[in-house]
Every structure is written in C-alpha cells, then in structure tokens.
C-alpha positions as CSV (number, residue, x, y, z in Angstrom):
1,Q,0.0,0.0,0.0
2,V,1.5,3.3,-1.1
3,Q,1.2,6.2,1.3
4,L,1.8,9.8,0.6
5,V,2.3,12.3,3.4
6,E,2.3,16.0,2.5
7,S,3.7,19.0,4.5
8,G,4.5,22.6,4.0
9,G,1.2,24.4,3.6
10,G,0.3,27.5,5.4
11,L,-0.9,31.1,5.3
12,V,1.2,33.6,3.3
13,Q,0.9,37.0,1.7
14,A,0.6,37.6,-2.0
15,G,4.1,37.6,-3.5
16,D,5.5,35.2,-0.9
17,S,7.0,31.8,-1.6
18,L,6.2,28.4,-0.1
19,R,7.4,24.8,-0.6
20,L,5.3,21.8,-0.3
21,S,6.8,18.3,0.3
22,C,5.3,14.9,-0.2
23,V,7.0,11.8,1.1
24,S,6.0,8.4,-0.4
25,S,6.4,5.0,1.2
26,G,5.3,1.4,0.5
27,R,6.3,1.4,-3.1
28,T,8.1,-1.5,-4.8
29,F,8.3,0.0,-8.3
30,S,10.0,3.0,-9.7
31,N,8.9,4.1,-13.2
32,Y,5.8,6.0,-12.2
33,A,4.7,9.6,-12.4
34,M,3.8,12.0,-9.5
35,A,1.9,15.2,-9.6
36,W,0.4,18.0,-7.6
37,F,-3.2,18.9,-7.9
38,R,-5.2,21.6,-6.2
39,R,-8.8,22.3,-5.3
40,A,-9.9,25.8,-4.7
41,P,-13.0,26.5,-2.7
42,G,-16.1,25.5,-4.6
43,K,-14.1,24.3,-7.6
44,E,-12.9,20.9,-8.9
45,R,-9.6,19.4,-8.3
46,L,-7.2,20.5,-11.1
47,F,-3.7,19.5,-12.3
48,V,-0.9,21.8,-11.2
49,A,2.4,20.1,-12.1
50,G,3.7,16.6,-12.7
51,I,7.0,14.8,-13.1
52,G,8.1,11.4,-14.4
53,W,9.9,10.0,-11.5
54,I,12.7,8.4,-13.5
55,S,12.6,10.5,-16.7
56,G,12.4,13.8,-14.9
57,V,10.0,15.1,-17.6
58,R,7.9,18.0,-16.1
59,Y,4.6,19.4,-17.2
60,Y,2.9,22.5,-15.7
61,A,-0.5,24.0,-15.8
62,T,-0.4,27.3,-17.7
63,S,-1.5,29.2,-14.7
64,V,1.6,28.3,-12.7
65,K,4.2,27.6,-15.3
66,D,6.4,30.6,-14.7
67,R,6.0,30.6,-10.9
68,F,6.0,27.0,-9.6
69,A,8.6,24.3,-9.9
70,I,8.2,20.6,-9.3
71,S,11.1,18.5,-8.3
72,R,11.9,15.2,-6.6
73,D,14.6,13.7,-4.5
74,I,14.8,10.1,-5.5
75,T,17.0,9.2,-2.5
76,K,14.4,10.5,-0.1
77,N,11.3,9.4,-2.1
78,T,10.2,13.0,-1.8
79,L,8.3,15.2,-4.2
80,Y,8.4,19.0,-3.9
81,L,6.5,21.9,-5.2
82,Q,8.3,25.2,-4.9
83,M,5.8,28.1,-5.3
84,R,6.9,31.6,-5.9
85,G,5.0,34.8,-6.5
86,L,1.9,33.4,-4.8
87,K,-1.4,35.0,-5.6
88,P,-4.7,34.9,-3.8
89,E,-6.1,32.7,-6.6
90,D,-3.5,30.1,-5.7
91,T,-5.4,29.5,-2.4
92,A,-6.5,25.9,-2.4
93,V,-5.9,22.5,-0.9
94,Y,-2.9,21.0,-2.6
95,Y,-2.7,17.2,-3.1
96,C,0.2,15.1,-4.2
97,A,-0.6,12.0,-6.2
98,T,1.1,9.0,-7.8
99,T,0.4,6.5,-10.5
100,I,1.2,2.8,-10.2
101,S,1.4,2.4,-14.0
102,A,4.7,3.2,-15.7
103,Y,5.0,6.6,-17.2
104,D,7.9,8.5,-18.6
105,Y,5.8,11.7,-18.7
106,P,3.3,12.8,-16.1
107,P,-0.4,12.6,-17.2
108,A,-2.7,15.4,-16.2
109,G,-5.9,13.6,-15.6
110,L,-7.3,12.8,-12.1
111,S,-8.2,9.3,-13.1
112,D,-4.6,8.6,-14.1
113,Y,-3.5,8.7,-10.5
114,D,-4.0,5.9,-8.1
115,Y,-2.9,7.2,-4.7
116,W,-3.4,10.6,-3.1
117,G,-2.1,12.4,-0.1
118,Q,-4.3,13.9,2.5
119,G,-4.0,17.5,1.2
120,S,-2.3,20.5,2.5
121,Q,-4.0,23.9,2.8
122,V,-2.3,26.9,1.1
123,T,-3.9,30.3,1.8
124,V,-2.7,33.4,0.1
125,S,-3.9,36.7,1.5
126,A,-4.0,39.8,-0.7
C-alpha cells in the first residue's frame, strides 16, 4: 500500500514563496509519475504540475508555469512543489498523487493517478 504524506502548507501573503513536500512509502516499483493537484474553494480538483519519477519530464498548468517548480529527491522518495510569486487565486488544498502504472511523462488527468495524499492547505492573502 502506497502512502503519501504532505507537508509545508500555510498562510502567506501575496508575492511570498512556499514549498510543499510529499514523502512516499510502501512502493516497490519506480517508473511512475507523480503530480500536484489543487482544489480551490467551490471548484474541482485540477492538475498543477507533474513529473516522471525516472525520466524527470515535467509538465505544468499554464496558470503556474512561470512561478511554480516541481522536483523530486529520489534518494528521499520525496516530491516537492516550490511556489513563488503566490497570488490569492492560488489559495487551495494541494494534493500530491502518484500513478502505479509506468509513465515517462506525467499525465494530467485525475483518473490517471492511483494514490493521493491527505491534502495541504495553502492560503494566500491579498
């Protein structure tokens, strides 16, 4: 059973930076994809950024492409999301997710991911 534990959320002001972390455990395979999604109040969960764990290929949502950076530390089984220039519209619960199927590139669909973290609240004040 794969487990994902997130940390790093909080309350920040517009323009600030924040880094989310997601530690995975219980995995016996390696060629998967991981991603960050977010759900803003009253809205659906949307893709933010993803990465092929072995390939390192990265995809970003257009809304965050120039401000957020996804990375991973293979030795620590940890996924990161570095967020810069935060805006009030970035306020959401952020979820990390992983596939169990092999991917060289990260898919962007909710249904492509098999395990999810518990979510981490990020609130950006104006």
